[in-house]
Backbone as numpy.savetxt, mean C-alpha at the origin, in Angstrom:
# Nx Ny Nz CAx CAy CAz Cx Cy Cz
-26.90 1.60 10.51 -26.84 0.49 9.55 -25.89 -0.59 10.08
-26.33 -1.81 10.06 -25.49 -2.91 10.52 -24.37 -3.15 9.51
-23.16 -3.29 10.04 -22.02 -3.55 9.18 -21.70 -5.03 9.22
-21.39 -5.58 8.07 -20.90 -6.96 8.03 -19.75 -7.00 7.03
-18.56 -6.85 7.54 -17.39 -6.86 6.67 -16.93 -8.30 6.46
-16.84 -8.71 5.22 -16.41 -10.06 4.88 -15.08 -10.08 4.15
-14.72 -8.95 3.58 -13.54 -8.88 2.71 -12.65 -7.72 3.13
-11.35 -7.93 3.09 -10.41 -6.87 3.42 -9.37 -6.75 2.32
-9.16 -5.51 1.87 -8.11 -5.21 0.89 -7.05 -4.40 1.60
-5.82 -4.87 1.55 -4.74 -4.20 2.25 -3.81 -3.48 1.28
-3.38 -2.29 1.67 -2.20 -1.70 1.06 -1.02 -2.56 1.52
0.13 -2.40 0.90 1.28 -3.22 1.28 2.34 -2.43 2.04
3.00 -1.49 1.34 4.08 -0.72 1.96 3.55 0.20 3.05
4.07 0.04 4.26 3.64 0.90 5.35 2.40 0.40 6.06
1.81 -0.68 5.55 0.62 -1.26 6.17 0.91 -2.68 6.64
1.43 -3.51 5.76 1.78 -4.88 6.12 3.27 -5.01 6.43
4.12 -4.49 5.55 5.56 -4.56 5.77 6.18 -3.18 5.91
7.20 -3.12 6.77 7.92 -1.86 6.97 9.01 -1.76 5.91
8.65 -1.24 4.76 9.57 -1.10 3.64 10.12 0.31 3.51
9.70 1.22 4.41 10.12 2.62 4.29 11.63 2.81 4.26
12.40 2.13 5.13 13.85 2.35 5.09 14.48 2.05 3.74
14.12 0.91 3.14 14.72 0.56 1.85 14.18 1.46 0.75
12.91 1.86 0.82 12.34 2.75 -0.19 13.03 4.11 -0.13
13.17 4.67 1.06 13.78 5.99 1.20 15.25 5.96 0.81
15.97 4.90 1.19 17.38 4.77 0.78 17.49 4.71 -0.74
16.59 3.95 -1.36 16.62 3.81 -2.82 16.27 5.12 -3.51
15.31 5.85 -2.96 14.95 7.14 -3.54 16.13 8.10 -3.50
16.80 8.17 -2.36 17.93 9.09 -2.25 19.07 8.67 -3.17
19.31 7.37 -3.29 20.36 6.88 -4.19 20.02 7.19 -5.64
18.74 7.08 -5.99 18.28 7.38 -7.34 18.49 8.86 -7.66
18.10 9.71 -6.71 18.25 11.16 -6.90 19.72 11.53 -7.08
20.58 10.91 -6.26 22.01 11.21 -6.38 22.58 10.74 -7.71
22.23 9.52 -8.12 22.78 8.98 -9.36 22.36 9.81 -10.57
21.13 10.32 -10.55 20.63 11.10 -11.67 21.04 12.57 -11.58
21.72 12.94 -10.51 22.16 14.32 -10.35 21.03 15.30 -10.19
19.95 14.86 -9.55 18.77 15.71 -9.37 18.89 16.51 -8.08
18.15 17.60 -7.97 18.18 18.40 -6.73 17.75 17.56 -5.53
18.38 17.78 -4.40 18.09 17.01 -3.20 16.64 17.20 -2.76
16.08 16.13 -2.21 14.74 16.18 -1.63 14.82 15.62 -0.22
14.06 16.22 0.70 14.11 15.82 2.10 13.42 14.47 2.29
13.68 13.87 3.44 13.00 12.60 3.76 11.50 12.79 3.78
11.04 13.89 4.33 9.60 14.15 4.39 8.99 14.25 2.99
9.69 14.93 2.08 9.20 15.05 0.71 9.13 13.69 0.04
10.15 12.87 0.27 10.17 11.54 -0.34 9.10 10.64 0.28
8.99 10.67 1.60 8.02 9.81 2.29 6.59 10.12 1.85
6.32 11.39 1.54 4.97 11.78 1.15 4.54 11.16 -0.18
5.49 10.64 -0.96 5.15 10.04 -2.25 4.98 8.53 -2.17
5.30 7.93 -1.02 5.12 6.48 -0.88 3.64 6.17 -1.01
3.32 5.25 -1.87 1.92 4.94 -2.16 1.52 5.31 -3.57
2.34 6.14 -4.22 2.12 6.48 -5.62 2.89 5.51 -6.51
2.48 5.37 -7.75 3.23 4.56 -8.70 4.55 5.25 -9.02
5.58 4.44 -9.30 6.90 5.00 -9.58 6.86 6.05 -10.68
6.08 5.79 -11.70 6.01 6.72 -12.84 5.47 8.08 -12.43
4.75 8.13 -11.32 4.18 9.38 -10.86 5.09 10.10 -9.87
6.01 9.35 -9.25 6.85 9.94 -8.22 7.83 10.96 -8.81
8.41 10.63 -9.97 9.32 11.58 -10.61 8.62 12.89 -10.91
7.38 12.82 -11.36 6.61 14.04 -11.65 6.32 14.81 -10.36
6.03 14.08 -9.28 5.69 14.74 -8.02 6.90 15.44 -7.40
8.06 14.76 -7.43 9.25 15.32 -6.81 9.92 16.39 -7.67
9.81 16.23 -9.00 10.50 17.16 -9.91 9.53 17.62 -11.00
8.53 18.40 -10.63 7.46 18.78 -11.57 7.94 19.56 -12.79
9.10 20.20 -12.70 9.58 21.02 -13.81 10.69 20.35 -14.62
10.95 19.08 -14.34 12.05 18.37 -15.00 11.51 17.15 -15.73
11.15 17.31 -17.00 10.54 16.23 -17.76 11.49 15.05 -17.93
12.78 15.32 -18.03 13.74 14.23 -18.17 13.70 13.31 -16.94
13.52 13.90 -15.76 13.43 13.12 -14.53 12.20 12.24 -14.54
11.11 12.70 -15.16 9.90 11.89 -15.23 10.19 10.56 -15.93
11.07 10.60 -16.91 11.33 9.42 -17.73 12.43 8.52 -17.15
13.38 9.11 -16.43 14.53 8.35 -15.96 14.40 7.85 -14.53
13.53 8.48 -13.75 13.44 8.14 -12.33 13.03 6.69 -12.10
11.92 6.26 -12.73 11.38 4.93 -12.45 12.35 3.79 -12.80
12.93 3.75 -14.02 13.84 2.63 -14.32 15.09 2.63 -13.45
15.59 3.82 -13.12 16.77 3.89 -12.24 16.42 3.39 -10.85
15.27 3.80 -10.33 14.83 3.35 -9.01 14.70 1.83 -8.98
14.08 1.27 -10.00 13.87 -0.19 -10.01 15.20 -0.94 -9.97
16.17 -0.48 -10.71 17.46 -1.16 -10.73 18.14 -1.07 -9.36
18.14 0.11 -8.77 18.79 0.28 -7.48 18.04 -0.48 -6.39
16.72 -0.48 -6.45 15.92 -1.21 -5.45 16.26 -2.70 -5.49
16.38 -3.25 -6.69 16.70 -4.67 -6.83 18.07 -4.98 -6.20
18.98 -4.03 -6.29 20.31 -4.21 -5.70 20.25 -4.12 -4.17
19.39 -3.26 -3.65 19.33 -3.01 -2.21 18.43 -4.00 -1.47
17.47 -4.59 -2.17 16.44 -5.38 -1.52 16.94 -6.79 -1.18
17.64 -6.89 -0.07 18.12 -8.19 0.39 17.05 -8.86 1.24
16.91 -10.19 1.15 15.91 -10.89 1.96 16.04 -10.55 3.44
14.91 -10.26 4.07 14.90 -9.95 5.49 15.05 -8.48 5.82
15.36 -7.66 4.84 15.53 -6.23 5.14 14.19 -5.57 5.44
13.16 -5.95 4.70 11.81 -5.43 4.97 11.08 -6.46 5.83
10.55 -6.01 6.97 9.92 -6.94 7.90 8.47 -6.53 8.15
7.61 -7.49 8.50 6.22 -7.14 8.81 6.13 -6.33 10.09
5.15 -5.45 10.14 4.92 -4.68 11.36 4.41 -5.61 12.47
4.58 -5.22 13.72 4.10 -6.05 14.83 2.62 -6.39 14.68
2.31 -7.65 14.92 0.92 -8.09 14.89 0.38 -8.45 13.53
1.10 -8.13 12.46 0.59 -8.37 11.11 0.46 -9.86 10.81
1.51 -10.62 11.03 1.49 -12.04 10.68 0.38 -12.77 11.43
0.31 -12.54 12.74 -0.69 -13.23 13.55 -2.12 -12.84 13.16
-2.31 -11.55 12.88 -3.65 -11.08 12.54 -4.08 -11.58 11.18
-3.18 -11.58 10.21 -3.50 -12.12 8.88 -3.90 -13.58 9.00
-3.14 -14.35 9.78 -3.45 -15.77 9.97 -4.81 -15.95 10.64
-5.11 -15.10 11.64 -6.39 -15.21 12.34 -7.56 -14.86 11.44
-7.40 -13.82 10.62 -8.47 -13.42 9.71 -8.73 -14.50 8.67
-7.67 -15.06 8.11 -7.82 -16.12 7.10 -8.47 -17.35 7.71
-8.07 -17.70 8.92 -8.63 -18.88 9.58 -10.11 -18.69 9.91
-10.53 -17.44 10.09 -11.92 -17.14 10.40 -12.79 -16.98 9.16
-12.19 -17.17 7.99 -12.97 -17.16 6.76 -13.08 -15.83 6.05
-12.31 -14.83 6.46 -12.33 -13.56 5.75 -11.57 -13.68 4.43
-12.05 -12.98 3.43 -11.38 -12.92 2.14 -10.39 -11.77 2.16
-9.14 -12.04 1.79 -8.08 -11.04 1.89 -7.45 -10.81 0.52
-7.07 -9.57 0.26 -6.40 -9.21 -0.99 -5.47 -8.04 -0.74
-4.59 -7.77 -1.69 -3.66 -6.64 -1.59 -3.78 -5.78 -2.83
-3.83 -4.46 -2.62 -3.81 -3.49 -3.72 -2.70 -2.49 -3.41
-1.69 -2.46 -4.24 -0.51 -1.64 -3.98 -0.11 -0.87 -5.22
0.74 0.12 -5.03 1.25 0.87 -6.17 2.55 0.28 -6.70
3.18 -0.62 -5.93 4.40 -1.24 -6.44 4.04 -2.21 -7.56
5.02 -2.61 -8.35 4.76 -3.48 -9.49 4.28 -4.86 -9.04
3.57 -5.54 -9.90 3.02 -6.85 -9.55 4.12 -7.85 -9.22
5.19 -7.87 -10.03 6.25 -8.86 -9.79 6.93 -8.62 -8.45
7.10 -7.35 -8.07 7.72 -7.02 -6.79 6.82 -7.44 -5.64
5.52 -7.16 -5.77 4.57 -7.57 -4.75 4.55 -9.09 -4.62
4.51 -9.78 -5.75 4.48 -11.24 -5.75 5.70 -11.81 -5.02
6.84 -11.20 -5.24 8.07 -11.65 -4.60 7.98 -11.53 -3.08
7.48 -10.39 -2.60 7.34 -10.20 -1.16 6.32 -11.18 -0.58
5.21 -11.36 -1.27 4.16 -12.26 -0.78 4.68 -13.69 -0.67
5.49 -14.10 -1.63 6.08 -15.43 -1.58 7.05 -15.55 -0.41
7.81 -14.50 -0.15 8.73 -14.51 0.98 7.97 -14.65 2.30
6.78 -14.07 2.37 5.97 -14.14 3.58 5.15 -15.43 3.67
5.08 -16.19 2.58 4.29 -17.41 2.58 2.79 -17.16 2.53
2.40 -16.05 1.90 0.99 -15.67 1.85 0.31 -16.04 0.53
0.95 -16.85 -0.31 0.35 -17.15 -1.61 -1.04 -17.76 -1.47
-1.23 -18.63 -0.48 -2.52 -19.28 -0.31 -3.48 -18.51 0.56
-3.04 -17.36 1.06 -3.87 -16.57 1.96 -4.56 -15.43 1.22
-3.83 -14.77 0.33 -4.37 -13.63 -0.41 -5.11 -14.12 -1.65
-6.37 -13.73 -1.76 -7.20 -14.15 -2.90 -6.74 -13.49 -4.19
-6.20 -12.26 -4.10 -5.78 -11.56 -5.31 -4.73 -10.52 -4.95
-3.79 -10.34 -5.86 -2.76 -9.31 -5.73 -2.90 -8.36 -6.92
-3.00 -7.07 -6.64 -3.09 -6.08 -7.70 -1.97 -5.07 -7.51
-1.08 -4.99 -8.49 0.01 -4.03 -8.47 -0.33 -2.79 -9.27
0.52 -1.81 -9.17 0.27 -0.57 -9.88 0.24 -0.72 -11.38
0.96 -1.74 -11.89 0.99 -1.97 -13.33 -0.15 -2.86 -13.81
-1.06 -3.23 -12.91 -2.20 -4.06 -13.29 -3.43 -3.23 -13.64
-3.35 -1.91 -13.44 -4.50 -1.04 -13.68 -4.08 0.19 -14.48
-5.04 0.83 -15.11 -4.76 2.02 -15.92 -4.37 3.20 -15.06
-5.09 3.36 -13.94 -4.85 4.51 -13.06 -4.47 4.02 -11.67
-3.44 4.63 -11.11 -3.02 4.26 -9.77 -3.81 4.99 -8.70
-3.52 4.68 -7.44 -4.15 5.38 -6.33 -3.87 6.88 -6.47
-4.83 7.72 -6.09 -6.07 7.44 -5.35 -7.27 7.07 -6.23
-7.07 6.86 -7.53 -8.18 6.39 -8.37 -8.65 5.03 -7.86
-9.91 4.67 -8.04 -10.45 3.44 -7.46 -10.15 2.17 -8.25
-9.40 2.27 -9.34 -9.25 1.16 -10.27 -8.82 -0.16 -9.62
-7.81 -0.11 -8.75 -7.29 -1.35 -8.15 -8.35 -2.03 -7.29
-9.05 -1.24 -6.48 -10.10 -1.80 -5.63 -11.25 -2.34 -6.46
-11.64 -1.60 -7.49 -12.74 -2.05 -8.34 -12.39 -3.33 -9.10
-11.14 -3.45 -9.47 -10.68 -4.67 -10.15 -10.87 -5.89 -9.25
-10.49 -5.73 -7.99 -10.64 -6.84 -7.04 -12.12 -7.16 -6.82
-12.94 -6.14 -6.60 -14.37 -6.37 -6.39 -14.98 -7.12 -7.57
-14.64 -6.67 -8.78 -15.21 -7.27 -9.98 -14.77 -8.72 -10.17
-13.47 -8.96 -10.04 -12.94 -10.29 -10.34 -13.20 -11.29 -9.22
-13.38 -10.81 -8.00 -13.66 -11.71 -6.88 -15.15 -11.82 -6.58
-15.94 -10.93 -7.15 -17.37 -10.95 -6.90 -17.74 -10.45 -5.51
-16.91 -9.55 -4.97 -17.17 -9.02 -3.63 -18.08 -7.80 -3.72
-18.90 -7.60 -2.69 -19.74 -6.41 -2.60 -18.97 -5.29 -1.90
-19.09 -4.08 -2.42 -18.37 -2.95 -1.85 -18.75 -2.72 -0.40
-20.04 -2.87 -0.09 -20.50 -2.59 1.27 -20.04 -3.65 2.27
-19.47 -4.74 1.79 -18.95 -5.78 2.68 -17.42 -5.82 2.66
-16.81 -4.78 2.12 -15.36 -4.77 1.92 -14.74 -3.54 2.58
-13.59 -3.75 3.20 -12.88 -2.65 3.85 -11.48 -2.52 3.29
-11.07 -1.28 3.00 -9.72 -0.96 2.56 -8.91 -0.53 3.77
-7.72 -1.13 3.93 -6.86 -0.81 5.07 -5.53 -0.29 4.54
-5.14 0.92 4.95 -3.90 1.48 4.44 -3.35 2.57 5.34
-2.10 2.97 5.05 -1.42 3.95 5.90 -1.36 5.34 5.29
-1.78 5.50 4.04 -1.66 6.79 3.37 -3.02 7.31 2.91
-3.10 8.61 2.71 -4.36 9.19 2.23 -4.77 8.59 0.90
-3.79 8.21 0.06 -4.11 7.61 -1.24 -4.95 6.35 -1.07
-4.65 5.57 -0.03 -5.39 4.33 0.22 -6.83 4.64 0.63
-6.98 5.60 1.52 -8.32 5.96 1.99 -9.15 6.54 0.86
-8.55 7.41 0.08 -9.28 8.03 -1.04 -9.66 7.00 -2.09
-8.78 6.04 -2.35 -9.13 4.96 -3.29 -10.31 4.16 -2.77
-10.24 3.78 -1.49 -11.33 2.99 -0.92 -12.65 3.73 -0.95
-12.64 5.01 -0.60 -13.87 5.78 -0.61 -14.43 5.92 -2.02
-13.53 6.13 -2.99 -13.98 6.27 -4.38 -14.61 4.98 -4.90
-14.19 3.83 -4.32 -14.74 2.55 -4.73 -15.96 2.15 -3.91
-16.35 2.97 -2.94 -17.52 2.69 -2.12 -17.26 1.74 -0.97
-15.99 1.62 -0.55 -15.63 0.68 0.52 -15.62 1.37 1.88
-15.68 0.56 2.94 -15.32 1.04 4.25 -13.81 1.26 4.25
-13.32 2.17 5.08 -11.89 2.45 5.07 -11.34 2.51 6.48
-10.12 2.00 6.64 -9.45 2.02 7.93 -8.00 2.45 7.72
-7.59 3.50 8.41 -6.21 3.97 8.32 -5.38 3.43 9.48
-4.11 3.18 9.23 -3.19 2.75 10.28 -2.13 3.84 10.47
-1.81 4.15 11.72 -0.96 5.30 12.02 0.52 4.96 12.12
0.88 3.69 12.10 2.28 3.31 12.31 3.11 3.33 11.03
2.48 3.63 9.89 3.18 3.62 8.61 3.71 4.99 8.24
3.36 5.45 7.05 3.93 6.68 6.51 3.01 7.90 6.60
1.76 7.68 6.98 0.81 8.78 7.10 0.47 9.04 8.56
-0.03 10.23 8.85 -0.38 10.60 10.23 -1.88 10.40 10.47
-2.24 10.33 11.74 -3.66 10.21 12.10 -4.46 11.37 11.52
-3.92 12.57 11.63 -4.63 13.74 11.12 -4.89 13.63 9.62
-3.87 13.22 8.87 -4.02 13.08 7.42 -5.07 12.03 7.07
-5.04 10.91 7.79 -5.98 9.83 7.52 -7.42 10.25 7.85
-7.58 10.96 8.96 -8.91 11.42 9.34 -9.43 12.47 8.36
-8.54 13.36 7.92 -8.96 14.38 6.97 -9.32 13.78 5.62
-8.72 12.63 5.29 -9.06 11.94 4.04 -10.40 11.24 4.13
-10.93 11.13 5.35 -12.26 10.55 5.53 -12.30 9.11 5.97
-11.21 8.61 6.57 -11.19 7.22 7.04 -12.33 6.97 8.02
-13.01 5.84 7.87 -14.09 5.49 8.79 -13.55 5.15 10.17
-12.36 4.55 10.20 -11.68 4.23 11.45 -10.19 4.51 11.28
-9.53 4.77 12.38 -8.07 4.90 12.39 -7.55 4.12 13.58
-6.58 3.24 13.35 -6.04 2.40 14.42 -4.53 2.59 14.52
-4.00 2.28 15.70 -2.57 2.45 15.95 -1.79 1.15 15.85
-2.48 0.02 15.97 -1.82 -1.29 15.88 -2.64 -2.18 14.95
-1.96 -2.98 14.15 -2.66 -3.79 13.15 -3.67 -4.74 13.77
-3.33 -5.31 14.93 -4.23 -6.28 15.56 -5.53 -5.64 16.02
-5.57 -4.31 16.09 -6.81 -3.63 16.45 -7.90 -3.82 15.39
-7.52 -4.28 14.22 -8.53 -4.56 13.19 -9.62 -5.48 13.73
-9.20 -6.50 14.45 -10.15 -7.49 14.95 -11.02 -6.90 16.05
-10.41 -6.23 17.01 -11.18 -5.68 18.13 -12.05 -4.51 17.70
-11.51 -3.62 16.89 -12.22 -2.41 16.50 -13.46 -2.71 15.67
-13.33 -3.68 14.79 -14.43 -3.94 13.85 -15.19 -5.22 14.16
-14.90 -5.82 15.35 -15.59 -7.03 15.77 -15.48 -8.12 14.72
-14.31 -8.19 14.08 -14.05 -9.27 13.15 -13.72 -10.51 13.98
-14.35 -11.60 13.68 -14.15 -12.82 14.47 -13.72 -13.98 13.58
């Protein structure tokens, strides 16, 4: 079957910007402040891509109080830690986004972080006029890996699923894209491994963001 991809939906954390250091620092600070049992970096990293409200449940499944206190505490500490310039785009991201936009591709972002936080980062990057739509975790009823965020973009932008590709670094991104009927592409430089992305069913897996253009013959 001939492929003609016209639209790309990107995950944000671990795909466009390297936010892992500030996210992991904030998670550990949150755990310490709340007096919760320690969690390893690997355990924390595995939750990147989920909505904050779900992370407390994932890390502390037997502690209902943590489910309620984790998200607001994290948000406050993140706001304190998130200094301009601390999170930077991965190599090749800025140039490739500019090239795709200049070539007429429709671009959007679907993330689990809150809409206001995503909007703030997008404004810092100067992408307001590049991204057709921003969907945060609080813009939909169900977060990744449910297809809600992708389906919202398809519906409101009038895009066809068969002409749209989801690009992300975690299995949650791939599973969301597949559930929405999209093509999917995993990136290995973020928080997920090639094996995890392939096992989730990614149609392609790339090691550098600029490979999007070469791998998929996007012009």
